[in-house]
All heavy atoms as TSV, in Angstrom:
chain	resi	resn	atom	element	x	y	z
A	1	MET	N	N	-27.021	-29.068	-49.086
A	1	MET	CA	C	-25.930	-28.628	-48.242
A	1	MET	C	C	-24.854	-28.019	-49.106
A	1	MET	O	O	-24.580	-28.495	-50.197
A	1	MET	CB	C	-25.383	-29.844	-47.466
A	1	MET	CG	C	-24.968	-29.500	-46.056
A	1	MET	SD	S	-24.408	-30.911	-45.153
A	1	MET	CE	C	-25.892	-31.358	-44.291
A	2	ASN	N	N	-24.205	-26.990	-48.614
A	2	ASN	CA	C	-23.172	-26.296	-49.386
A	2	ASN	C	C	-21.799	-26.682	-48.852
A	2	ASN	O	O	-21.461	-26.388	-47.721
A	2	ASN	CB	C	-23.388	-24.790	-49.272
A	2	ASN	CG	C	-22.556	-24.008	-50.246
A	2	ASN	OD1	O	-21.982	-24.599	-51.189
A	2	ASN	ND2	N	-22.454	-22.719	-50.047
A	3	TYR	N	N	-21.031	-27.377	-49.684
A	3	TYR	CA	C	-19.694	-27.826	-49.299
A	3	TYR	C	C	-18.654	-26.857	-49.832
A	3	TYR	O	O	-18.741	-26.457	-50.969
A	3	TYR	CB	C	-19.416	-29.235	-49.858
A	3	TYR	CG	C	-20.355	-30.294	-49.319
A	3	TYR	CD1	C	-21.505	-30.640	-50.014
A	3	TYR	CD2	C	-20.065	-30.936	-48.140
A	3	TYR	CE1	C	-22.364	-31.628	-49.519
A	3	TYR	CE2	C	-20.924	-31.921	-47.637
A	3	TYR	CZ	C	-22.065	-32.245	-48.336
A	3	TYR	OH	O	-22.888	-33.209	-47.857
A	4	GLU	N	N	-17.668	-26.514	-49.007
A	4	GLU	CA	C	-16.594	-25.625	-49.421
A	4	GLU	C	C	-15.242	-26.212	-49.003
A	4	GLU	O	O	-15.179	-26.997	-48.040
A	4	GLU	CB	C	-16.768	-24.249	-48.783
A	4	GLU	CG	C	-18.013	-23.508	-49.266
A	4	GLU	CD	C	-18.188	-22.183	-48.558
A	4	GLU	OE1	O	-17.302	-21.787	-47.749
A	4	GLU	OE2	O	-19.246	-21.543	-48.802
A	5	ILE	N	N	-14.219	-25.815	-49.713
A	5	ILE	CA	C	-12.862	-26.268	-49.377
A	5	ILE	C	C	-12.494	-25.796	-47.967
A	5	ILE	O	O	-12.750	-24.649	-47.605
A	5	ILE	CB	C	-11.855	-25.737	-50.418
A	5	ILE	CG1	C	-12.148	-26.382	-51.764
A	5	ILE	CG2	C	-10.409	-26.010	-49.979
A	5	ILE	CD1	C	-11.362	-25.814	-52.912
A	6	GLY	N	N	-11.956	-26.711	-47.170
A	6	GLY	CA	C	-11.571	-26.383	-45.801
A	6	GLY	C	C	-12.586	-26.815	-44.762
A	6	GLY	O	O	-12.263	-26.865	-43.577
A	7	ASP	N	N	-13.802	-27.116	-45.192
A	7	ASP	CA	C	-14.832	-27.604	-44.241
A	7	ASP	C	C	-14.482	-28.977	-43.737
A	7	ASP	O	O	-13.771	-29.741	-44.421
A	7	ASP	CB	C	-16.199	-27.657	-44.912
A	7	ASP	CG	C	-16.785	-26.284	-45.244
A	7	ASP	OD1	O	-16.222	-25.298	-44.769
A	7	ASP	OD2	O	-17.800	-26.246	-45.960
A	8	ILE	N	N	-14.951	-29.342	-42.551
A	8	ILE	CA	C	-14.756	-30.656	-41.979
A	8	ILE	C	C	-16.121	-31.364	-42.004
A	8	ILE	O	O	-17.096	-30.848	-41.484
A	8	ILE	CB	C	-14.239	-30.581	-40.513
A	8	ILE	CG1	C	-12.977	-29.736	-40.398
A	8	ILE	CG2	C	-14.056	-31.961	-39.951
A	8	ILE	CD1	C	-11.762	-30.349	-41.036
A	9	VAL	N	N	-16.151	-32.537	-42.659
A	9	VAL	CA	C	-17.407	-33.313	-42.696
A	9	VAL	C	C	-17.227	-34.564	-41.831
A	9	VAL	O	O	-16.183	-35.169	-41.797
A	9	VAL	CB	C	-17.806	-33.702	-44.144
A	9	VAL	CG1	C	-18.221	-32.488	-44.922
A	9	VAL	CG2	C	-16.737	-34.465	-44.842
A	10	LYS	N	N	-18.315	-34.905	-41.148
A	10	LYS	CA	C	-18.354	-36.140	-40.366
A	10	LYS	C	C	-19.150	-37.152	-41.179
A	10	LYS	O	O	-20.317	-36.886	-41.483
A	10	LYS	CB	C	-18.995	-35.870	-38.999
A	10	LYS	CG	C	-19.008	-37.088	-38.084
A	10	LYS	CD	C	-19.543	-36.687	-36.728
A	10	LYS	CE	C	-19.692	-37.862	-35.793
A	10	LYS	NZ	N	-18.448	-38.464	-35.395
A	11	LEU	N	N	-18.545	-38.264	-41.514
A	11	LEU	CA	C	-19.213	-39.262	-42.315
A	11	LEU	C	C	-19.750	-40.393	-41.440
A	11	LEU	O	O	-19.341	-40.558	-40.278
A	11	LEU	CB	C	-18.251	-39.839	-43.375
A	11	LEU	CG	C	-17.731	-38.827	-44.396
A	11	LEU	CD1	C	-16.814	-39.528	-45.392
A	11	LEU	CD2	C	-18.866	-38.134	-45.116
A	12	LYS	N	N	-20.663	-41.174	-42.008
A	12	LYS	CA	C	-21.352	-42.236	-41.254
A	12	LYS	C	C	-20.393	-43.287	-40.738
A	12	LYS	O	O	-20.398	-43.653	-39.566
A	12	LYS	CB	C	-22.361	-42.905	-42.195
A	12	LYS	CG	C	-23.268	-43.890	-41.528
A	12	LYS	CD	C	-24.056	-44.711	-42.525
A	12	LYS	CE	C	-24.997	-43.877	-43.361
A	12	LYS	NZ	N	-25.856	-44.718	-44.235
A	13	LYS	N	N	-19.505	-43.793	-41.624
A	13	LYS	CA	C	-18.573	-44.853	-41.213
A	13	LYS	C	C	-17.210	-44.264	-40.862
A	13	LYS	O	O	-16.711	-43.413	-41.603
A	13	LYS	CB	C	-18.385	-45.840	-42.376
A	13	LYS	CG	C	-19.523	-46.786	-42.555
A	13	LYS	CD	C	-19.167	-47.796	-43.632
A	13	LYS	CE	C	-19.947	-49.067	-43.482
A	13	LYS	NZ	N	-19.532	-50.075	-44.446
A	14	PRO	N	N	-16.580	-44.730	-39.802
A	14	PRO	CA	C	-15.241	-44.243	-39.477
A	14	PRO	C	C	-14.175	-44.834	-40.384
A	14	PRO	O	O	-14.346	-45.919	-40.930
A	14	PRO	CB	C	-15.019	-44.679	-38.020
A	14	PRO	CG	C	-15.927	-45.842	-37.851
A	14	PRO	CD	C	-17.102	-45.617	-38.787
A	15	HIS	N	N	-13.081	-44.123	-40.551
A	15	HIS	CA	C	-11.909	-44.624	-41.274
A	15	HIS	C	C	-11.256	-45.698	-40.404
A	15	HIS	O	O	-11.414	-45.665	-39.180
A	15	HIS	CB	C	-10.961	-43.427	-41.514
A	15	HIS	CG	C	-9.818	-43.727	-42.417
A	15	HIS	ND1	N	-8.532	-43.713	-42.013
A	15	HIS	CD2	C	-9.810	-44.020	-43.734
A	15	HIS	CE1	C	-7.744	-43.994	-43.036
A	15	HIS	NE2	N	-8.483	-44.189	-44.109
A	16	PRO	N	N	-10.537	-46.640	-40.982
A	16	PRO	CA	C	-9.899	-47.665	-40.163
A	16	PRO	C	C	-8.985	-47.122	-39.040
A	16	PRO	O	O	-8.773	-47.811	-38.035
A	16	PRO	CB	C	-9.071	-48.475	-41.164
A	16	PRO	CG	C	-9.852	-48.350	-42.423
A	16	PRO	CD	C	-10.419	-46.954	-42.408
A	17	CYS	N	N	-8.483	-45.901	-39.199
A	17	CYS	CA	C	-7.640	-45.334	-38.125
A	17	CYS	C	C	-8.477	-44.887	-36.928
A	17	CYS	O	O	-7.924	-44.591	-35.871
A	17	CYS	CB	C	-6.823	-44.134	-38.661
A	17	CYS	SG	S	-7.774	-42.630	-38.907
A	18	GLY	N	N	-9.807	-44.840	-37.068
A	18	GLY	CA	C	-10.675	-44.493	-35.942
A	18	GLY	C	C	-11.360	-43.136	-36.082
A	18	GLY	O	O	-12.343	-42.876	-35.401
A	19	SER	N	N	-10.885	-42.287	-36.953
A	19	SER	CA	C	-11.481	-40.974	-37.142
A	19	SER	C	C	-12.623	-41.030	-38.156
A	19	SER	O	O	-12.534	-41.735	-39.138
A	19	SER	CB	C	-10.409	-39.979	-37.631
A	19	SER	OG	O	-10.995	-38.730	-37.942
A	20	SER	N	N	-13.697	-40.294	-37.910
A	20	SER	CA	C	-14.781	-40.230	-38.879
A	20	SER	C	C	-14.942	-38.823	-39.447
A	20	SER	O	O	-15.934	-38.510	-40.070
A	20	SER	CB	C	-16.088	-40.691	-38.234
A	20	SER	OG	O	-16.407	-39.880	-37.118
A	21	GLU	N	N	-13.927	-37.968	-39.213
A	21	GLU	CA	C	-13.971	-36.602	-39.749
A	21	GLU	C	C	-12.959	-36.429	-40.856
A	21	GLU	O	O	-11.834	-36.942	-40.800
A	21	GLU	CB	C	-13.679	-35.585	-38.623
A	21	GLU	CG	C	-14.808	-35.545	-37.590
A	21	GLU	CD	C	-14.694	-34.366	-36.681
A	21	GLU	OE1	O	-13.566	-33.883	-36.433
A	21	GLU	OE2	O	-15.728	-33.945	-36.170
A	22	TRP	N	N	-13.382	-35.733	-41.903
A	22	TRP	CA	C	-12.574	-35.547	-43.118
A	22	TRP	C	C	-12.564	-34.082	-43.498
A	22	TRP	O	O	-13.580	-33.390	-43.421
A	22	TRP	CB	C	-13.190	-36.343	-44.285
A	22	TRP	CG	C	-13.207	-37.815	-44.021
A	22	TRP	CD1	C	-14.129	-38.512	-43.295
A	22	TRP	CD2	C	-12.284	-38.788	-44.531
A	22	TRP	NE1	N	-13.823	-39.848	-43.302
A	22	TRP	CE2	C	-12.709	-40.055	-44.052
A	22	TRP	CE3	C	-11.142	-38.717	-45.333
A	22	TRP	CZ2	C	-12.018	-41.224	-44.349
A	22	TRP	CZ3	C	-10.473	-39.873	-45.626
A	22	TRP	CH2	C	-10.895	-41.128	-45.143
A	23	GLU	N	N	-11.412	-33.578	-43.934
A	23	GLU	CA	C	-11.293	-32.197	-44.431
A	23	GLU	C	C	-11.458	-32.222	-45.936
A	23	GLU	O	O	-10.884	-33.059	-46.633
A	23	GLU	CB	C	-9.922	-31.620	-44.079
A	23	GLU	CG	C	-9.742	-30.222	-44.580
A	23	GLU	CD	C	-8.360	-29.644	-44.287
A	23	GLU	OE1	O	-7.560	-30.306	-43.619
A	23	GLU	OE2	O	-8.091	-28.536	-44.767
A	24	ILE	N	N	-12.251	-31.291	-46.470
A	24	ILE	CA	C	-12.487	-31.189	-47.905
A	24	ILE	C	C	-11.322	-30.431	-48.560
A	24	ILE	O	O	-11.041	-29.301	-48.167
A	24	ILE	CB	C	-13.818	-30.496	-48.227
A	24	ILE	CG1	C	-14.986	-31.270	-47.611
A	24	ILE	CG2	C	-13.986	-30.315	-49.725
A	24	ILE	CD1	C	-16.327	-30.593	-47.772
A	25	LEU	N	N	-10.630	-31.067	-49.525
A	25	LEU	CA	C	-9.543	-30.451	-50.221
A	25	LEU	C	C	-9.930	-30.007	-51.624
A	25	LEU	O	O	-9.336	-29.097	-52.190
A	25	LEU	CB	C	-8.348	-31.410	-50.317
A	25	LEU	CG	C	-7.769	-31.920	-48.998
A	25	LEU	CD1	C	-6.630	-32.877	-49.270
A	25	LEU	CD2	C	-7.298	-30.780	-48.140
A	26	ARG	N	N	-10.946	-30.679	-52.212
A	26	ARG	CA	C	-11.357	-30.351	-53.589
A	26	ARG	C	C	-12.856	-30.625	-53.684
A	26	ARG	O	O	-13.352	-31.606	-53.154
A	26	ARG	CB	C	-10.620	-31.229	-54.587
A	26	ARG	CG	C	-11.004	-31.014	-56.023
A	26	ARG	CD	C	-10.205	-31.990	-56.912
A	26	ARG	NE	N	-10.572	-31.883	-58.308
A	26	ARG	CZ	C	-11.636	-32.489	-58.842
A	26	ARG	NH1	N	-12.413	-33.268	-58.119
A	26	ARG	NH2	N	-11.908	-32.342	-60.132
A	27	VAL	N	N	-13.582	-29.736	-54.368
A	27	VAL	CA	C	-15.021	-29.866	-54.535
A	27	VAL	C	C	-15.330	-29.910	-56.024
A	27	VAL	O	O	-14.736	-29.202	-56.810
A	27	VAL	CB	C	-15.758	-28.674	-53.881
A	27	VAL	CG1	C	-17.254	-28.782	-54.102
A	27	VAL	CG2	C	-15.469	-28.614	-52.400
A	28	GLY	N	N	-16.251	-30.773	-56.424
A	28	GLY	CA	C	-16.680	-30.888	-57.833
A	28	GLY	C	C	-17.566	-32.088	-57.936
A	28	GLY	O	O	-18.284	-32.434	-57.004
A	29	ALA	N	N	-17.522	-32.749	-59.095
A	29	ALA	CA	C	-18.283	-34.009	-59.257
A	29	ALA	C	C	-17.717	-35.041	-58.310
A	29	ALA	O	O	-18.454	-35.895	-57.787
A	29	ALA	CB	C	-18.190	-34.479	-60.691
A	30	ASP	N	N	-16.402	-35.000	-58.059
A	30	ASP	CA	C	-15.724	-35.824	-57.059
A	30	ASP	C	C	-15.172	-34.907	-55.983
A	30	ASP	O	O	-14.824	-33.770	-56.263
A	30	ASP	CB	C	-14.582	-36.622	-57.687
A	30	ASP	CG	C	-15.059	-37.671	-58.673
A	30	ASP	OD1	O	-16.118	-38.259	-58.408
A	30	ASP	OD2	O	-14.384	-37.851	-59.678
A	31	PHE	N	N	-15.091	-35.421	-54.778
A	31	PHE	CA	C	-14.460	-34.699	-53.687
A	31	PHE	C	C	-13.126	-35.341	-53.393
A	31	PHE	O	O	-12.981	-36.558	-53.485
A	31	PHE	CB	C	-15.305	-34.790	-52.406
A	31	PHE	CG	C	-16.500	-33.871	-52.367
A	31	PHE	CD1	C	-17.035	-33.336	-53.495
A	31	PHE	CD2	C	-17.111	-33.590	-51.146
A	31	PHE	CE1	C	-18.145	-32.510	-53.458
A	31	PHE	CE2	C	-18.203	-32.782	-51.090
A	31	PHE	CZ	C	-18.741	-32.240	-52.232
A	32	ARG	N	N	-12.118	-34.543	-52.999
A	32	ARG	CA	C	-10.907	-35.082	-52.440
A	32	ARG	C	C	-10.984	-34.773	-50.948
A	32	ARG	O	O	-11.156	-33.634	-50.544
A	32	ARG	CB	C	-9.649	-34.447	-53.023
A	32	ARG	CG	C	-8.381	-35.021	-52.361
A	32	ARG	CD	C	-7.108	-34.524	-52.994
A	32	ARG	NE	N	-6.872	-35.055	-54.314
A	32	ARG	CZ	C	-6.407	-36.315	-54.568
A	32	ARG	NH1	N	-6.154	-37.126	-53.579
A	32	ARG	NH2	N	-6.201	-36.697	-55.796
A	33	LEU	N	N	-10.927	-35.834	-50.145
A	33	LEU	CA	C	-11.037	-35.706	-48.687
A	33	LEU	C	C	-9.755	-36.170	-48.052
A	33	LEU	O	O	-9.085	-37.103	-48.529
A	33	LEU	CB	C	-12.183	-36.576	-48.162
A	33	LEU	CG	C	-13.583	-36.268	-48.720
A	33	LEU	CD1	C	-14.596	-37.251	-48.141
A	33	LEU	CD2	C	-14.002	-34.840	-48.414
A	34	LYS	N	N	-9.386	-35.509	-46.924
A	34	LYS	CA	C	-8.220	-35.902	-46.148
A	34	LYS	C	C	-8.673	-36.268	-44.736
A	34	LYS	O	O	-9.358	-35.493	-44.074
A	34	LYS	CB	C	-7.195	-34.771	-46.088
A	34	LYS	CG	C	-5.918	-35.129	-45.357
A	34	LYS	CD	C	-4.868	-34.075	-45.476
A	34	LYS	CE	C	-4.975	-33.116	-44.333
A	34	LYS	NZ	N	-3.901	-32.139	-44.307
A	35	CYS	N	N	-8.311	-37.462	-44.317
A	35	CYS	CA	C	-8.668	-37.922	-42.971
A	35	CYS	C	C	-7.984	-37.038	-41.939
A	35	CYS	O	O	-6.766	-36.792	-42.030
A	35	CYS	CB	C	-8.236	-39.385	-42.804
A	35	CYS	SG	S	-8.575	-40.043	-41.152
A	36	THR	N	N	-8.741	-36.547	-40.933
A	36	THR	CA	C	-8.140	-35.666	-39.923
A	36	THR	C	C	-7.343	-36.489	-38.918
A	36	THR	O	O	-6.554	-35.934	-38.159
A	36	THR	CB	C	-9.232	-34.873	-39.184
A	36	THR	OG1	O	-10.189	-35.771	-38.619
A	36	THR	CG2	C	-9.933	-33.911	-40.140
A	37	GLY	N	N	-7.530	-37.821	-38.909
A	37	GLY	CA	C	-6.786	-38.670	-37.971
A	37	GLY	C	C	-5.407	-39.006	-38.456
A	37	GLY	O	O	-4.386	-38.749	-37.803
A	38	CYS	N	N	-5.311	-39.600	-39.675
A	38	CYS	CA	C	-4.031	-40.092	-40.150
A	38	CYS	C	C	-3.502	-39.369	-41.397
A	38	CYS	O	O	-2.365	-39.601	-41.805
A	38	CYS	CB	C	-4.136	-41.598	-40.484
A	38	CYS	SG	S	-5.252	-41.970	-41.839
A	39	GLY	N	N	-4.305	-38.492	-42.015
A	39	GLY	CA	C	-3.851	-37.735	-43.160
A	39	GLY	C	C	-4.021	-38.432	-44.485
A	39	GLY	O	O	-3.639	-37.911	-45.529
A	40	HIS	N	N	-4.629	-39.619	-44.506
A	40	HIS	CA	C	-4.863	-40.350	-45.766
A	40	HIS	C	C	-5.834	-39.578	-46.645
A	40	HIS	O	O	-6.817	-39.030	-46.141
A	40	HIS	CB	C	-5.419	-41.732	-45.439
A	40	HIS	CG	C	-5.625	-42.597	-46.635
A	40	HIS	ND1	N	-4.601	-43.203	-47.305
A	40	HIS	CD2	C	-6.770	-42.934	-47.310
A	40	HIS	CE1	C	-5.103	-43.879	-48.323
A	40	HIS	NE2	N	-6.410	-43.754	-48.357
A	41	GLN	N	N	-5.554	-39.505	-47.947
A	41	GLN	CA	C	-6.413	-38.797	-48.873
A	41	GLN	C	C	-7.148	-39.754	-49.793
A	41	GLN	O	O	-6.564	-40.740	-50.237
A	41	GLN	CB	C	-5.604	-37.796	-49.715
A	41	GLN	CG	C	-5.039	-36.668	-48.908
A	41	GLN	CD	C	-4.356	-35.618	-49.734
A	41	GLN	OE1	O	-4.525	-35.585	-50.961
A	41	GLN	NE2	N	-3.571	-34.772	-49.108
A	42	ILE	N	N	-8.422	-39.428	-50.068
A	42	ILE	CA	C	-9.211	-40.241	-50.999
A	42	ILE	C	C	-9.968	-39.343	-51.953
A	42	ILE	O	O	-10.219	-38.169	-51.651
A	42	ILE	CB	C	-10.225	-41.129	-50.234
A	42	ILE	CG1	C	-11.202	-40.288	-49.405
A	42	ILE	CG2	C	-9.526	-42.156	-49.384
A	42	ILE	CD1	C	-12.390	-41.056	-48.867
A	43	MET	N	N	-10.326	-39.907	-53.112
A	43	MET	CA	C	-11.256	-39.250	-54.041
A	43	MET	C	C	-12.563	-40.051	-53.932
A	43	MET	O	O	-12.538	-41.270	-53.969
A	43	MET	CB	C	-10.751	-39.323	-55.473
A	43	MET	CG	C	-9.590	-38.407	-55.766
A	43	MET	SD	S	-10.014	-36.672	-55.801
A	43	MET	CE	C	-10.764	-36.528	-57.408
A	44	ILE	N	N	-13.683	-39.346	-53.767
A	44	ILE	CA	C	-14.963	-39.993	-53.585
A	44	ILE	C	C	-16.044	-39.201	-54.333
A	44	ILE	O	O	-15.942	-37.976	-54.398
A	44	ILE	CB	C	-15.289	-40.151	-52.089
A	44	ILE	CG1	C	-16.549	-40.960	-51.829
A	44	ILE	CG2	C	-15.353	-38.827	-51.386
A	44	ILE	CD1	C	-16.788	-41.335	-50.393
A	45	ALA	N	N	-17.002	-39.900	-54.888
A	45	ALA	CA	C	-18.083	-39.260	-55.650
A	45	ALA	C	C	-18.899	-38.333	-54.765
A	45	ALA	O	O	-19.172	-38.668	-53.623
A	45	ALA	CB	C	-18.950	-40.307	-56.306
A	46	ARG	N	N	-19.306	-37.213	-55.314
A	46	ARG	CA	C	-20.111	-36.205	-54.584
A	46	ARG	C	C	-21.387	-36.866	-54.027
A	46	ARG	O	O	-21.783	-36.620	-52.891
A	46	ARG	CB	C	-20.472	-35.075	-55.500
A	46	ARG	CG	C	-21.330	-34.026	-54.841
A	46	ARG	CD	C	-21.710	-32.910	-55.815
A	46	ARG	NE	N	-21.977	-31.726	-55.046
A	46	ARG	CZ	C	-21.189	-30.693	-54.957
A	46	ARG	NH1	N	-20.063	-30.647	-55.618
A	46	ARG	NH2	N	-21.509	-29.667	-54.209
A	47	LYS	N	N	-21.989	-37.742	-54.817
A	47	LYS	CA	C	-23.238	-38.394	-54.407
A	47	LYS	C	C	-23.038	-39.186	-53.101
A	47	LYS	O	O	-23.888	-39.165	-52.231
A	47	LYS	CB	C	-23.673	-39.325	-55.549
A	47	LYS	CG	C	-25.069	-39.832	-55.464
A	47	LYS	CD	C	-25.424	-40.612	-56.732
A	47	LYS	CE	C	-26.880	-40.917	-56.786
A	47	LYS	NZ	N	-27.242	-41.628	-57.997
A	48	LEU	N	N	-21.919	-39.896	-53.003
A	48	LEU	CA	C	-21.639	-40.684	-51.791
A	48	LEU	C	C	-21.383	-39.806	-50.590
A	48	LEU	O	O	-21.803	-40.129	-49.481
A	48	LEU	CB	C	-20.437	-41.615	-52.017
A	48	LEU	CG	C	-20.685	-42.794	-52.942
A	48	LEU	CD1	C	-19.373	-43.531	-53.226
A	48	LEU	CD2	C	-21.707	-43.730	-52.339
A	49	VAL	N	N	-20.685	-38.674	-50.787
A	49	VAL	CA	C	-20.426	-37.764	-49.675
A	49	VAL	C	C	-21.747	-37.177	-49.162
A	49	VAL	O	O	-22.017	-37.169	-47.968
A	49	VAL	CB	C	-19.481	-36.625	-50.089
A	49	VAL	CG1	C	-19.366	-35.592	-48.979
A	49	VAL	CG2	C	-18.101	-37.185	-50.448
A	50	GLU	N	N	-22.610	-36.743	-50.087
A	50	GLU	CA	C	-23.898	-36.156	-49.699
A	50	GLU	C	C	-24.763	-37.178	-48.948
A	50	GLU	O	O	-25.441	-36.845	-48.007
A	50	GLU	CB	C	-24.629	-35.616	-50.919
A	50	GLU	CG	C	-23.966	-34.373	-51.503
A	50	GLU	CD	C	-24.579	-33.913	-52.808
A	50	GLU	OE1	O	-25.378	-34.680	-53.411
A	50	GLU	OE2	O	-24.249	-32.802	-53.232
A	51	LYS	N	N	-24.729	-38.435	-49.411
A	51	LYS	CA	C	-25.543	-39.484	-48.799
A	51	LYS	C	C	-25.045	-39.869	-47.404
A	51	LYS	O	O	-25.852	-40.141	-46.495
A	51	LYS	CB	C	-25.492	-40.715	-49.722
A	51	LYS	CG	C	-26.267	-41.892	-49.224
A	51	LYS	CD	C	-26.174	-43.040	-50.224
A	51	LYS	CE	C	-26.217	-44.357	-49.492
A	51	LYS	NZ	N	-25.810	-45.481	-50.313
A	52	ASN	N	N	-23.731	-39.862	-47.194
A	52	ASN	CA	C	-23.139	-40.376	-45.960
A	52	ASN	C	C	-22.756	-39.298	-44.939
A	52	ASN	O	O	-22.226	-39.625	-43.892
A	52	ASN	CB	C	-21.934	-41.234	-46.260
A	52	ASN	CG	C	-22.337	-42.505	-46.975
A	52	ASN	OD1	O	-23.309	-43.179	-46.610
A	52	ASN	ND2	N	-21.607	-42.864	-48.043
A	53	THR	N	N	-22.994	-38.023	-45.231
A	53	THR	CA	C	-22.634	-36.942	-44.306
A	53	THR	C	C	-23.557	-36.955	-43.110
A	53	THR	O	O	-24.769	-36.994	-43.250
A	53	THR	CB	C	-22.695	-35.579	-45.016
A	53	THR	OG1	O	-21.720	-35.571	-46.084
A	53	THR	CG2	C	-22.362	-34.449	-44.081
A	54	ARG	N	N	-22.962	-36.898	-41.931
A	54	ARG	CA	C	-23.718	-36.845	-40.684
A	54	ARG	C	C	-23.619	-35.467	-40.010
A	54	ARG	O	O	-24.356	-35.171	-39.088
A	54	ARG	CB	C	-23.237	-37.920	-39.694
A	54	ARG	CG	C	-23.612	-39.317	-40.131
A	54	ARG	CD	C	-25.115	-39.482	-40.072
A	54	ARG	NE	N	-25.565	-40.669	-40.781
A	54	ARG	CZ	C	-26.144	-40.671	-41.962
A	54	ARG	NH1	N	-26.365	-39.539	-42.612
A	54	ARG	NH2	N	-26.536	-41.772	-42.539
A	55	GLY	N	N	-22.684	-34.664	-40.469
A	55	GLY	CA	C	-22.526	-33.337	-39.889
A	55	GLY	C	C	-21.443	-32.586	-40.671
A	55	GLY	O	O	-20.608	-33.200	-41.343
A	56	ILE	N	N	-21.478	-31.258	-40.582
A	56	ILE	CA	C	-20.480	-30.466	-41.284
A	56	ILE	C	C	-20.096	-29.276	-40.399
A	56	ILE	O	O	-20.957	-28.675	-39.766
A	56	ILE	CB	C	-21.024	-29.991	-42.662
A	56	ILE	CG1	C	-19.939	-29.281	-43.464
A	56	ILE	CG2	C	-22.247	-29.128	-42.522
A	56	ILE	CD1	C	-20.314	-29.067	-44.924
A	57	ARG	N	N	-18.769	-29.031	-40.297
A	57	ARG	CA	C	-18.249	-27.873	-39.563
A	57	ARG	C	C	-17.617	-26.949	-40.581
A	57	ARG	O	O	-16.721	-27.378	-41.329
A	57	ARG	CB	C	-17.195	-28.311	-38.544
A	57	ARG	CG	C	-17.743	-28.869	-37.291
A	57	ARG	CD	C	-16.732	-28.887	-36.139
A	57	ARG	NE	N	-15.342	-28.940	-36.536
A	57	ARG	CZ	C	-14.510	-29.968	-36.328
A	57	ARG	NH1	N	-14.952	-31.028	-35.710
A	57	ARG	NH2	N	-13.258	-29.893	-36.681
A	58	LYS	N	N	-18.045	-25.719	-40.611
A	58	LYS	CA	C	-17.470	-24.751	-41.529
A	58	LYS	C	C	-16.067	-24.365	-41.033
A	58	LYS	O	O	-15.778	-24.381	-39.846
A	58	LYS	CB	C	-18.331	-23.485	-41.620
A	58	LYS	CG	C	-19.673	-23.749	-42.273
A	58	LYS	CD	C	-19.474	-24.104	-43.710
A	58	LYS	CE	C	-20.777	-24.361	-44.422
A	58	LYS	NZ	N	-20.574	-24.803	-45.813
A	59	LYS	N	N	-15.197	-24.019	-42.004
A	59	LYS	CA	C	-13.839	-23.621	-41.641
A	59	LYS	C	C	-13.870	-22.316	-40.850
A	59	LYS	O	O	-14.755	-21.497	-41.003
A	59	LYS	CB	C	-12.960	-23.471	-42.859
A	59	LYS	CG	C	-13.424	-22.389	-43.824
A	59	LYS	CD	C	-12.575	-22.356	-45.054
A	59	LYS	CE	C	-13.153	-21.381	-46.057
A	59	LYS	NZ	N	-12.555	-21.455	-47.353
A	60	GLU	N	N	-12.886	-22.182	-39.968
A	60	GLU	CA	C	-12.808	-20.995	-39.134
A	60	GLU	C	C	-12.364	-19.827	-40.012
A	60	GLU	O	O	-11.472	-19.968	-40.821
A	60	GLU	CB	C	-11.824	-21.191	-37.975
A	60	GLU	CG	C	-12.298	-22.183	-36.946
A	60	GLU	CD	C	-12.086	-23.630	-37.363
A	60	GLU	OE1	O	-11.216	-23.880	-38.225
A	60	GLU	OE2	O	-12.798	-24.506	-36.861
A	61	ALA	N	N	-12.974	-18.654	-39.790
A	61	ALA	CA	C	-12.662	-17.489	-40.659
A	61	ALA	C	C	-11.290	-16.930	-40.443
A	61	ALA	O	O	-10.618	-17.002	-39.512
A	61	ALA	CB	C	-13.695	-16.392	-40.419
């Protein structure tokens, strides 16, 4: 799967705020993701994102 900055990924487990969608802010060995529900940002290993992704929405052009 090809991940790009601005894409929205749906992960397996929801964030405690209830949202399971995250916006990609940084791509590399680690991803920086921002919760679309509450705005909380996390750094997470690329391997974990690839393993737990349930869907991806490309950014609008």
